[in-house]
C-alpha positions as CSV (number, residue, x, y, z in Angstrom):
1,M,-164.3,9.4,53.3
2,T,-164.4,8.0,49.8
3,Q,-162.3,9.9,47.2
4,R,-164.2,11.0,44.1
5,P,-163.0,9.6,40.8
6,T,-161.0,12.0,38.6
7,I,-162.4,12.7,35.1
8,A,-161.1,14.8,32.3
9,V,-163.9,16.5,30.2
10,V,-163.1,17.1,26.6
11,H,-165.1,18.6,23.8
12,P,-164.0,17.9,20.2
13,Y,-164.3,21.0,18.1
14,W,-164.1,21.7,14.3
15,T,-163.4,25.3,13.2
16,F,-165.0,24.4,9.8
17,W,-168.4,25.1,11.3
18,E,-167.7,28.6,12.6
19,H,-169.1,30.3,9.4
20,T,-172.6,28.9,10.2
21,A,-172.5,28.9,14.0
22,G,-171.1,32.3,14.7
23,P,-168.0,33.8,16.3
24,T,-168.6,32.7,19.9
25,F,-169.3,29.0,18.9
26,R,-166.0,27.7,20.2
27,A,-166.2,29.6,23.5
28,D,-169.9,28.4,23.8
29,R,-168.8,24.7,23.3
30,L,-166.1,25.1,25.9
31,A,-168.6,26.8,28.3
32,L,-170.8,23.7,27.8
33,A,-168.0,21.4,28.9
34,R,-167.3,23.6,31.9
35,Y,-171.0,23.5,32.8
36,V,-171.1,19.7,32.7
37,A,-168.0,19.5,34.8
38,A,-169.3,22.0,37.4
39,Q,-172.7,20.3,37.6
40,N,-171.1,17.0,38.4
41,D,-168.2,18.1,40.6
42,D,-169.9,16.5,43.6
43,R,-169.7,13.1,41.8
44,F,-166.2,13.4,40.3
45,E,-163.1,15.6,40.4
46,P,-162.7,17.3,37.1
47,T,-159.0,17.4,36.5
48,L,-159.2,19.0,33.1
49,V,-161.8,20.7,30.9
50,A,-160.6,21.3,27.3
51,D,-161.4,21.3,23.7
52,V,-159.6,19.5,20.9
53,A,-159.7,21.3,17.5
54,S,-156.9,19.6,15.5
55,I,-154.7,16.5,15.4
56,E,-152.0,18.6,17.1
57,D,-154.4,19.4,19.9
58,G,-155.1,15.7,20.3
59,V,-151.4,14.8,20.5
60,A,-150.9,17.5,23.1
61,L,-154.0,16.4,25.1
62,G,-152.7,12.8,25.1
63,G,-149.4,14.0,26.5
64,R,-151.1,16.0,29.3
65,L,-153.4,13.0,30.2
66,R,-150.4,10.6,30.2
67,E,-148.6,12.9,32.7
68,Q,-151.6,13.1,35.1
69,P,-154.0,10.3,34.1
70,P,-157.6,10.7,35.2
71,D,-159.7,7.7,36.2
72,A,-161.8,8.3,33.0
73,L,-162.3,10.6,30.1
74,L,-165.7,12.1,29.4
75,V,-166.0,13.2,25.7
76,L,-168.9,15.6,25.0
77,M,-170.0,15.3,21.3
78,S,-172.3,18.1,20.4
79,M,-171.1,18.5,16.7
80,A,-169.6,16.8,13.8
81,V,-165.8,16.6,14.2
82,P,-163.2,14.6,12.4
83,P,-162.5,11.6,14.7
84,A,-158.7,11.9,14.2
85,Y,-158.6,15.0,16.4
86,L,-159.6,12.9,19.5
87,T,-158.0,9.6,18.5
88,A,-154.6,11.4,18.4
89,A,-155.0,11.6,22.2
90,L,-156.7,8.2,22.7
91,D,-154.0,6.3,20.8
92,Q,-151.6,7.4,23.6
93,L,-154.0,6.1,26.3
94,P,-155.3,2.7,25.2
95,R,-156.5,1.7,28.6
96,L,-158.2,4.9,29.8
97,P,-161.9,4.3,30.4
98,L,-163.9,6.3,28.0
99,V,-167.5,7.7,28.1
100,I,-168.9,9.4,25.0
101,W,-171.9,11.7,25.6
102,A,-173.9,12.7,22.6
103,I,-175.0,15.8,24.3
104,H,-178.1,17.9,23.3
105,E,-178.9,21.2,24.7
106,T,-182.5,21.3,23.4
107,G,-185.5,19.1,23.0
108,L,-187.5,18.8,19.8
109,V,-186.6,21.2,17.1
110,G,-189.1,23.7,15.7
111,G,-189.8,24.7,12.1
112,D,-187.2,27.4,12.3
113,F,-184.4,24.9,12.7
114,D,-181.7,26.0,10.2
115,H,-178.2,25.1,9.1
116,G,-176.8,26.8,12.2
117,G,-179.0,24.7,14.4
118,I,-177.9,21.5,12.7
119,T,-174.3,22.6,13.3
120,T,-174.6,23.6,16.9
121,Q,-176.9,20.6,17.8
122,G,-175.1,18.0,15.8
123,A,-174.5,15.4,18.5
124,T,-176.3,12.7,16.5
125,V,-173.8,13.2,13.7
126,G,-170.6,13.7,15.7
127,A,-171.1,10.8,18.1
128,P,-171.5,8.2,15.4
129,M,-168.5,9.6,13.6
130,L,-166.3,9.0,16.6
131,T,-167.9,5.8,17.9
132,N,-167.7,4.2,14.5
133,V,-163.9,4.6,14.5
134,L,-163.6,3.5,18.1
135,S,-165.7,0.4,17.4
136,R,-163.6,-0.5,14.4
137,Q,-160.5,-0.1,16.5
138,G,-161.9,-2.4,19.2
139,R,-161.7,0.5,21.7
140,P,-164.2,0.0,24.6
141,F,-166.4,2.9,25.5
142,E,-169.7,3.7,27.2
143,L,-172.3,5.8,25.3
144,V,-174.8,8.3,26.7
145,L,-177.4,10.1,24.6
146,G,-179.5,12.8,25.9
147,R,-180.1,16.4,26.8
148,V,-177.6,18.1,29.1
149,D,-180.1,18.7,31.9
150,D,-181.7,15.2,31.7
151,C,-178.5,13.2,31.7
152,L,-176.2,14.8,34.3
153,L,-174.1,12.0,35.6
154,Y,-176.0,10.7,38.7
C-alpha cells in the first residue's frame, strides 16, 4: 500500500479586516482550511491545519513544521494579508515544497458585492501579495487559482 503524502494546510489571516467581515471571519477562514483538508484526506494526510495572523504566529508555525516536517505546505490565500506573516515560517523551511491556492468560494459576483465581499473574497489580492515576495526571494512554489469546489486537489 502506498503511503499518502503529508501536507500542512495554512490560511494566512489579517485581523485588520474584521471590522468589515464580521466577528466570525477568522473562524470561518479556519473552517475553510479544515474543509479543504477534509475533502482531500484521501489524497494526502493533513498533519496540521492552522492560521497565521502575525509574524509571531509565523515564527511559531515554522518551529512546529521543522519539528514534524510535512511533505509539502498548502497555503490557502482567500484574503489580503501581509506576506511577512507567512514568510516568518517559510524562512525557516527553505526546501519545503509550497503550493499557493488563490481560493475562491463563489463564482461571479453580483451587483450587491460590497466592501465585506471584497474582504472575504480577496484571493486575487492576497495571492499576488505573497507570490510577489516569494518570486523576488527566488522561492519556488506552485500556484492554483480557482473556486474551492472546482479545484479540490485531484
